Phi, psi and omega in degrees: 000305177306317183295315174314305187296319176298317181300315180297322175297325184289323183284351180076018182242150184239142176296140181299133174290148185298131172105352184240147168281162178290337186257022185132175177302151185283131180297169180285146182293153177268115177254028189291310185304317181289326183291321179290315176301320180293326184283329173292321177293325180292315178290310172056217179297344183294322177295315177294321177298321177291326173303308179288333176283326172298308177305311171304312174297320178293324182286326177291322182291306189291323173299328184280312181270282178308310184298315183294322175299313182296322187291321183285326183292315174303321181284333175270347186295331179287342175274002181043059186294339189249030189290331181295338173266021187288318180294320179290319176299315180302315180291328180276339189304304185306306184288315180302309181296311179307318181289315179298319173302320185282337175286331180289317184294311182296318168307312183292322179287318175304320177298320181299341174294342185227333187237289176085160178285348173244098182227072184292158180299155188301314178301331184290316182301308177303326176294306193289322170299348174269346191250153181290065195236160165284109187302322183301321187296333176260341178273330181306313175318315184299319184285321177302321179295318173300313183297313180298329175293306185299318187284333178283329174299318177295320177296322175296314180295316185291329174294319178296322178297319172299318181296314177298322174297315181293329181282347176264006170080021181273359184172164169295147186293322184294301177301325180295317177293320178298316186289317184291315182287331178293309184295314183291319176296325185281315179307318184294320181280336173291324174291323182283324177299312183291331176291320177300321177298313179304320177292334184280309197261116174298317188304313187293325183289329178291317172305313171309315175296319181295317183267011186301303181309313185286332168297309184297317182294324177294314179294321175298311182299319179295320179299311179294333179287323176291325170296313172310312175306319185281335178279359181097011187282165175300140174258135181268109186289328180293321179296320174295325175297313176303310180299322186285342170253015184280346183167190180303328178292327179283318185298328177289334178280335187290311172312315178302314182298326177287324182288338184268358187088013182268183180271111181208059190307322190261026180295343173292317183298321180300309178309322179289319180294323181296317178291325179296304177309322178289314180296319177292323181297307182302316178296316183291327179291314176302322176297318185267353177307307182296350187255011177297118185302156174300313186296330182290315178295322179291316177298324190284319182303309188291324178299316181300322177297307181307321180288320170304314178297324171296319172302312185289332182272001182054040179232106189294324184299320182298318176302313188288323177287332173298314181287327170308308179295322179295322173303329171084179184275122179261017175094169181256136178273176186293318177295333174283328173292313178301316182297325178293340180267009186282135181288145178282146180301155177281332180279125178300334178288346177256008182293317181301314185288330175289320181293329179287324184283328177286328181295314172305315180286333179281345178236080185297326186289313174309314180294314185297320169303319177300316183290325179301314181296328181287322172302310180295329175293319176297327183284329192263342192291154179052037177238031180117161184298312184288327183289324178300317181295313183302314175306315182289324177296319181289331175286320176298325179296322170299316183290322181295320184296334186260011185246020180298323176299320175293322179292320176295328182290318180297317166302326186209091179306328179303345177292337184257020188287343177300325190266137172287352173291153175294152183299323187293331182292318177295321183291318181289333181287345172306333185281348191286310183294315181293328179291328183289313182300303185297321190280324172298315177280325185282338185290308175296326175297319180297325177292323179284319191273325183220356178075212190299305179308314179294320175300310178303320179299316185295315186290335168278323188272331179297311173304323180284333183275330171290325176298312180301321175299322176296322176294327173286322177300323183262019184279145184283165169301146176279126182296141182297325175308319176295326180283308195235357196273334186258117181298339168308324182289340182046045174085003179268008187291324177298321180287327170289327177293325182294325186282320177297319182292323182273013188295317184298302181303318181299310173314308179299315183294316180302311190293320182287337169288315180292339183281355183277151171100018175226156172222164176070228183290318180300321180288328179288321185288320178297327178295320176294318175300318180299313177298328176286325178291326178293323183293313171300328173293319174293323174299315169306319176290331177289320177295322178287326184290332175289331180280339173299326186254002182288130180289000000 
C-alpha cells in the first residue's frame, strides 16, 4: 500500500476521489425530460383548454372583421374599383413598400431591446433558471410562438395588399398574392430572427442603440419620398433603385413591383437573396435562443408584467419606466462624463437649473430629438389648420423630451430632499431651462422658416406647452377605486383615467393650436392669452406637486 502510494506521488498523479471523474468534477445531471413530463402533468388539460379558447377567440375576431373585409375586397377586385388611383399607387410602391418593410424590421428589433420574441412569464423563468435542464428546449417554443404570430400577421397583411393592388388594376390577383405573401412571410421571419439575436447579444443591442438616429432618419426620408411621389413630385429613379437593393426590405418589394407591372428587372435575384437571408437569420436565431442570459430573461419578464400593469392602470409613464428598466444602463458617453464634471453654482436657488442643464448636456440624443421636433413644428406652423395641429403636437413632443428631470422628480419626490425649498417650487422651476432652450433655438429658426407669424406662435406656444408638460410630470398615481371601483363607470374607468392624465397636455396643445394665425396686435393678444394659460397650468402643476408630498 505504501509502495503504491509512493509511486503515485512520484508520478505526479492522484487517484480519483469517489464521486468525481478522473478529468474533473461530475457534470450536473440533465433533468430536462423529467421537468417536461412534470410540467405536462401539472398543466394537463388546462393548457389545452386555454389554447382552444384563445384560438377560438382569434378565429372569431379574424373571421368577423378581417374575413368579411377580405371577402368583399376579393369579390370586388375583378371590377377594378380603385383604378382611378392606379397612377398614384404605382408611383408610391417603390419607396412605400421598402419603407414599410424596413419599418417592420426596425420596430421588431427595437422591441427586442426591452422584450423580445423569447419572453416566458416570470414564474416560468424563475423555475427554469434554478433547474438542471437544457434551457433551449424550454425557450425554443416561445420563439416559434412569436415567429408564428409575426408570420400570421404578415400573411394577413400581404393578402390585403395583394387585394388592394388587384383592385387598382395593376396586375392579376394570383401573381400579386404570391409576391405579397412570400415577401411578407420572409420579412416577418427575418424580423423576429433578428430580434432574437438582439435579445441574446449585448453587443447587437448596443449596435441597435448606436444606429437608431440614422435608422429613424432613413425611415423619415423614405416616408417623405413616398408622400412626395403620391403628391405628384418628381421621382428619383436612382434613389428608388438604391433602396430596392439596400437590404431585405428592398428585396421583398421587388417581386411585388414586378407583379404590379413596375420596373424590377432583377427581381428573381432579389427573391433568392431574400430567401437566403431569411434562412440564415433563422439558423442564427435557433442557435442563439438557448444562450439568452438568465438576467435578460428575468428583466424582460418583469418588464412585460410592468407594461401590462401600466396599460391596466392607464398610465403611460409606468409603461415607459418598465421598458426603460428592461433596456438597462447603456453606459455614459464622453459628453455625459464631461457634463458631470461641471462645477455646481454657489447659489442654492440655481441648483435646479444647473441640474436640468447638466441633464440635457448628458443626454445629447434626447436634446437633439427635441430640437428636431421643434424645427419640424416651426416648418408646419401657420400653414393651415391640420398643419397647425401637427405643429402643436410636435412642439409638445419637443417640450416633453426636455422635461425628463421633472418627470423623475415626480416619480420619486425624495430625489428633491436635498433642497430646503418646498417640492412644489422645485417642480415649477423645472420649466425654466426647457423654455430658455426652445426659445433660444427656435427664435432664429422661426424667422427663417416662417417669418413673423411663426415667431409670434413660438413665443406663445413654448411656455404653454412646457407648463402642460409639467402638469403631466407631476400627476399623482391614479387610485384603483377610480379605475375599477364605481359601477356607474360601466367599464369606462381606465378611459376616464387616461383622459384625466392627459388633461394638461390636451389643454396645452389646444391653446397652442388656437394661438396660430395672427400678427401685429392680434398676435400680441394671443401671446398674452397663451401666457395666461401657461400661468394657470403652472399653478395646476404646483398644486399637483404639493399633493405628491402631502402626508
